Wavefront OBJ file of the C-alpha trace (Angstrom):
o trace
v 90.820 -25.828 61.617
v 91.736 -22.063 60.568
v 91.447 -19.608 63.262
v 89.084 -17.180 61.969
v 86.359 -19.789 62.861
v 87.508 -19.764 66.356
v 84.520 -16.491 66.180
v 81.557 -18.749 65.715
v 82.328 -21.928 67.255
v 80.630 -20.746 70.633
v 77.740 -19.857 68.299
v 77.473 -23.500 66.728
v 77.782 -25.345 70.096
v 74.584 -23.783 71.147
v 72.790 -23.644 67.874
v 73.261 -27.022 66.028
v 71.030 -28.818 68.078
v 68.550 -26.499 67.920
v 68.635 -24.727 64.736
v 65.709 -25.260 62.269
v 66.036 -27.497 58.818
v 66.824 -25.288 55.702
v 63.308 -24.787 54.282
v 62.073 -22.161 51.963
v 60.936 -18.984 54.371
v 57.479 -18.533 55.214
v 55.076 -15.941 54.314
v 55.473 -13.199 56.534
v 52.404 -12.506 58.161
v 50.724 -9.667 60.403
v 51.083 -11.501 63.204
v 54.326 -13.368 62.475
v 55.793 -9.615 62.670
v 54.283 -9.005 65.749
v 56.608 -12.226 66.690
v 59.296 -11.071 64.920
v 59.134 -7.760 67.065
v 58.864 -9.566 70.641
v 61.854 -11.875 70.018
v 63.787 -8.614 68.895
v 62.196 -7.053 73.124
v 63.453 -9.940 74.660
v 66.627 -10.582 72.276
v 67.734 -13.163 74.772
v 66.866 -15.686 72.197
v 68.361 -14.108 68.958
v 71.832 -12.496 69.783
v 74.605 -14.082 69.919
v 75.721 -11.867 73.032
v 72.868 -12.408 74.765
v 70.015 -10.207 76.321
v 70.390 -6.166 75.806
v 66.879 -4.761 76.373
v 67.518 -5.719 80.545
v 63.471 -3.810 80.544
v 62.459 -6.949 79.840
v 63.892 -11.051 79.699
v 65.939 -12.343 82.672
v 65.548 -12.725 85.041
v 61.362 -12.479 83.298
v 59.157 -11.680 86.293
v 56.188 -13.561 83.775
v 56.101 -16.425 81.445
v 56.905 -15.277 78.764
v 54.878 -16.097 75.449
v 55.228 -16.472 72.073
v 53.006 -14.125 69.675
v 53.258 -17.147 67.052
v 50.050 -18.105 65.099
v 47.926 -19.011 67.388
v 45.591 -20.888 64.632
v 45.627 -21.522 61.161
v 44.558 -18.491 59.530
v 42.942 -19.545 56.571
v 43.737 -16.813 54.023
v 41.672 -17.207 50.361
v 44.706 -18.703 48.336
v 43.510 -18.412 44.682
v 44.581 -20.313 42.069
v 45.300 -17.878 39.472
v 47.995 -16.083 41.996
v 50.642 -19.222 41.009
v 49.993 -19.049 37.057
v 52.458 -17.816 34.778
v 52.244 -14.025 34.317
v 52.949 -12.696 30.446
v 55.845 -10.730 31.624
v 58.182 -10.931 34.189
v 57.567 -8.155 37.342
v 58.130 -5.346 35.541
v 59.590 -3.501 38.770
v 62.315 -5.832 38.920
v 63.146 -6.220 34.854
v 64.117 -4.156 32.025
v 64.313 -5.381 28.251
v 65.465 -9.402 30.481
v 68.152 -7.688 32.837
v 67.637 -6.673 36.397
v 66.621 -3.520 37.489
v 70.299 -1.828 38.329
v 69.116 0.362 41.486
v 67.601 -3.117 42.822
v 70.717 -5.305 41.139
v 72.598 -2.628 43.259
v 70.324 -2.476 46.477
v 70.176 -7.203 46.949
v 74.215 -6.813 46.590
v 74.854 -4.381 49.279
v 72.642 -6.900 51.082
v 74.369 -9.522 50.807
v 77.931 -7.757 51.401
v 76.284 -6.718 55.173
v 75.470 -10.359 55.915
v 78.769 -11.487 54.694
v 80.836 -8.620 56.573
v 78.152 -9.108 59.444
v 79.400 -12.862 59.937
v 83.470 -11.912 60.043
v 84.737 -14.799 58.910
v 86.379 -13.555 55.683
v 83.398 -15.273 53.323
v 84.154 -14.702 50.005
v 80.836 -14.595 47.429
v 81.706 -15.992 44.572
v 78.066 -14.836 42.728
v 75.226 -13.428 43.966
v 72.323 -14.946 42.286
v 68.431 -14.217 42.425
v 65.797 -17.311 41.680
v 62.493 -18.100 42.492
v 59.342 -16.876 41.173
v 60.926 -13.569 40.759
v 63.164 -14.889 38.404
v 59.958 -16.379 36.448
v 56.593 -15.862 35.144
v 55.291 -17.323 37.613
v 55.549 -13.657 39.925
v 52.432 -12.706 42.003
v 52.505 -10.303 45.635
v 53.367 -13.408 47.309
v 56.517 -13.969 46.252
v 59.712 -13.095 48.090
v 63.036 -12.456 46.579
v 65.343 -15.557 46.621
v 68.834 -14.037 47.798
v 71.380 -16.834 46.726
v 74.645 -15.899 48.222
v 77.325 -18.708 46.611
v 80.597 -19.028 48.660
v 83.546 -21.698 48.882
v 83.020 -23.044 51.492
v 86.447 -24.710 51.344
v 87.687 -21.434 51.489
v 86.361 -20.773 55.014
v 87.081 -24.485 56.721
v 88.251 -28.350 55.023
v 85.201 -29.490 56.994
v 81.958 -28.274 54.682
v 79.138 -29.937 56.830
v 80.479 -27.879 59.949
v 80.465 -24.665 57.653
v 76.934 -25.694 56.421
v 75.767 -25.781 59.734
v 76.691 -22.477 60.565
v 75.137 -21.003 57.592
v 71.937 -22.532 58.388
v 72.015 -21.094 61.625
v 72.606 -17.858 60.842
v 70.294 -17.175 57.983
v 67.404 -18.011 59.665
v 68.462 -15.832 62.909
v 69.155 -13.436 60.212
v 65.666 -13.938 58.558
v 63.915 -13.525 61.954
v 65.724 -10.279 62.434
v 65.314 -8.439 59.143
v 62.251 -7.246 56.992
v 63.818 -6.159 54.709
v 61.731 -5.125 51.516
v 62.158 -4.056 47.527
v 59.331 -3.099 46.418
v 57.207 -4.738 48.923
v 58.764 -8.051 48.109
v 60.549 -9.487 51.009
v 64.053 -10.295 50.719
v 65.452 -13.933 52.032
v 68.789 -15.202 52.198
v 70.269 -17.967 51.096
v 74.067 -19.272 51.546
v 74.918 -22.134 48.879
v 78.677 -23.490 48.053
v 79.574 -23.633 45.220
v 78.784 -26.416 42.577
v 75.777 -26.826 44.457
v 72.938 -27.488 42.165
v 69.722 -25.003 42.523
v 66.814 -27.088 40.592
v 64.626 -23.918 39.485
v 63.230 -23.220 36.516
v 64.920 -19.362 36.457
v 67.750 -18.510 37.756
v 69.845 -14.970 37.324
v 73.095 -14.094 38.385
v 73.581 -10.502 39.726
v 77.240 -10.127 40.365
v 77.635 -11.688 35.947
v 74.459 -9.398 35.389
v 72.961 -12.627 32.925
v 70.514 -15.503 33.490
v 72.319 -18.373 34.523
v 68.694 -20.474 33.982
v 66.349 -18.505 31.665
v 62.764 -19.010 32.441
v 60.318 -20.010 29.426
v 57.469 -18.070 28.940
v 55.117 -20.238 27.356
v 52.333 -20.972 29.723
v 52.316 -24.062 31.885
v 49.942 -25.485 32.983
v 49.545 -26.464 36.958
v 47.460 -29.415 39.126
v 45.484 -27.090 41.641
v 43.325 -29.463 42.711
v 45.833 -32.103 43.554
v 48.031 -29.863 45.373
v 45.293 -27.961 47.223
v 44.506 -31.881 48.671
v 48.043 -32.505 49.894
v 48.062 -28.920 51.734
v 44.820 -29.765 52.846
v 46.176 -33.134 54.449
v 48.924 -32.153 55.792
v 46.918 -28.599 57.608
v 44.744 -31.766 58.774
v 47.730 -33.768 60.530
v 48.862 -30.634 61.979
v 45.373 -29.502 63.646
v 45.415 -33.085 64.910
v 49.183 -33.082 66.201
v 47.657 -29.798 68.279
v 44.739 -31.326 70.150
v 47.296 -33.196 71.938
v 50.439 -30.833 71.921
v 50.074 -29.650 75.306
v 49.468 -33.010 77.076
v 52.253 -34.860 75.422
v 54.853 -33.250 74.190
v 57.146 -35.676 74.191
v 54.646 -37.252 71.371
v 53.547 -33.463 69.862
v 57.425 -33.148 69.001
v 58.133 -36.404 67.754
v 54.702 -35.801 65.678
v 55.866 -32.121 64.432
v 59.288 -33.697 63.377
v 57.860 -36.662 61.326
v 55.891 -34.041 59.383
v 58.091 -31.515 59.472
v 60.470 -34.241 57.464
v 57.306 -35.513 55.262
v 56.451 -32.159 53.699
v 60.204 -31.592 52.846
v 60.454 -35.048 51.158
v 57.305 -33.549 49.412
v 58.889 -30.287 48.305
v 62.157 -31.875 47.038
v 60.519 -34.589 45.265
v 58.015 -31.881 43.174
v 61.495 -29.619 42.326
v 62.928 -32.608 40.963
v 60.362 -33.995 38.662
v 60.296 -32.448 35.143
v 57.387 -29.542 36.340
v 59.873 -28.146 39.169
v 58.545 -24.908 40.553
v 54.744 -26.042 38.773
v 54.534 -29.426 40.261
v 51.776 -30.456 42.845
v 54.003 -30.507 45.167
v 55.862 -27.191 45.268
v 52.666 -25.662 44.677
v 51.153 -27.568 47.928
v 54.007 -26.346 50.033
v 53.322 -22.897 49.123
v 50.278 -22.737 50.133
v 51.390 -24.383 53.587
v 53.567 -21.402 53.442
v 51.032 -18.738 52.949
v 48.341 -20.545 55.434
v 50.822 -20.097 58.282
v 51.004 -23.922 58.557
v 54.314 -24.042 58.676
v 54.597 -21.807 61.517
v 52.695 -23.664 63.501
v 54.719 -26.849 63.172
v 57.578 -24.671 64.251
v 55.560 -23.120 66.900
v 54.683 -26.658 68.373
v 57.992 -27.033 68.312
v 59.333 -24.754 70.028
v 56.442 -24.953 72.328
v 56.270 -28.938 73.002
v 60.500 -28.398 73.792
v 59.571 -25.704 76.140
v 57.697 -28.274 77.625
v 59.799 -31.372 77.952
v 62.448 -29.290 79.489
v 60.185 -27.172 82.235
v 59.500 -28.052 85.910
v 56.286 -27.713 88.061
v 53.686 -25.253 87.378
l 1 2 3 4 5 6 7 8 9 10 11 12 13 14 15 16 17 18 19 20 21 22 23 24 25 26 27 28 29 30 31 32 33 34 35 36 37 38 39 40 41 42 43 44 45 46 47 48 49 50 51 52 53 54 55 56 57 58 59 60 61 62 63 64 65 66 67 68 69 70 71 72 73 74 75 76 77 78 79 80 81 82 83 84 85 86 87 88 89 90 91 92 93 94 95 96 97 98 99 100 101 102 103 104 105 106 107 108 109 110 111 112 113 114 115 116 117 118 119 120 121 122 123 124 125 126 127 128 129 130 131 132 133 134 135 136 137 138 139 140 141 142 143 144 145 146 147 148 149 150 151 152 153 154 155 156 157 158 159 160 161 162 163 164 165 166 167 168 169 170 171 172 173 174 175 176 177 178 179 180 181 182 183 184 185 186 187 188 189 190 191 192 193 194 195 196 197 198 199 200 201 202 203 204 205 206 207 208 209 210 211 212 213 214 215 216 217 218 219 220 221 222 223 224 225 226 227 228 229 230 231 232 233 234 235 236 237 238 239 240 241 242 243 244 245 246 247 248 249 250 251 252 253 254 255 256 257 258 259 260 261 262 263 264 265 266 267 268 269 270 271 272 273 274 275 276 277 278 279 280 281 282 283 284 285 286 287 288 289 290 291 292 293 294 295 296 297 298 299 300 301 302 303 304 305 306 307 308 309 310 311
């Protein structure tokens, strides 16, 4: 194993069993931003080297509380927000090319992310994908920034490298609220040769389209998507009813439901409709209505209850 991997072996050991499965990052609500702020304050949960704010955190004098979503805050999701726009986002695109100012800033963000890892990872490409690289962008869209890295140049064990990146990406996205023209930047790292199922992929490094989006309007089945999302939200609320009394059962149910959601979205993205599939639209509804956050918070709470002893 390459010596530079040793710098983060300890991190992997601590985080591997608890890292979240890779899934698109959630829509950032006011409650989530508050949660993130408190996590920074009690940074024993979010820093590799441990606690730095000595006025809070260990030793705790009071029981720590999460600031996540207490209940689903059902914001009205407009079907129109998923429809194709007549043009690409005008602040981002000029004559079919990414705004140079934005491209420069996104490259800077990606470079600083990789440099902060200190493992010698080399960026093979930097790609913008998702709705902001397509005609279905909206005010809810985040910036899906994909850093392409050759995992084999870091270590021969690609699974180990992938596990490391899952943990660091999750931690980075939790700790940072970086926005570009009001759209939050979410980082992903993918291996060279990985196939991203998206109708719009733009190479920032090569300043050109890998997959150019189709400007023709595509219909989507919002009614079916809404029904799928409602069914899952009902399951979320059912789990919540017994989560406090039966944390082990709740943890098992949460994991089962999270797997179901991942399979649903994967099926949609691999279908001919891709981003416009009812399954993917349902996922976006769940993300905007914070059902995914609620699931994650129940998972953490159940885990804490299982390991706790006494009152």
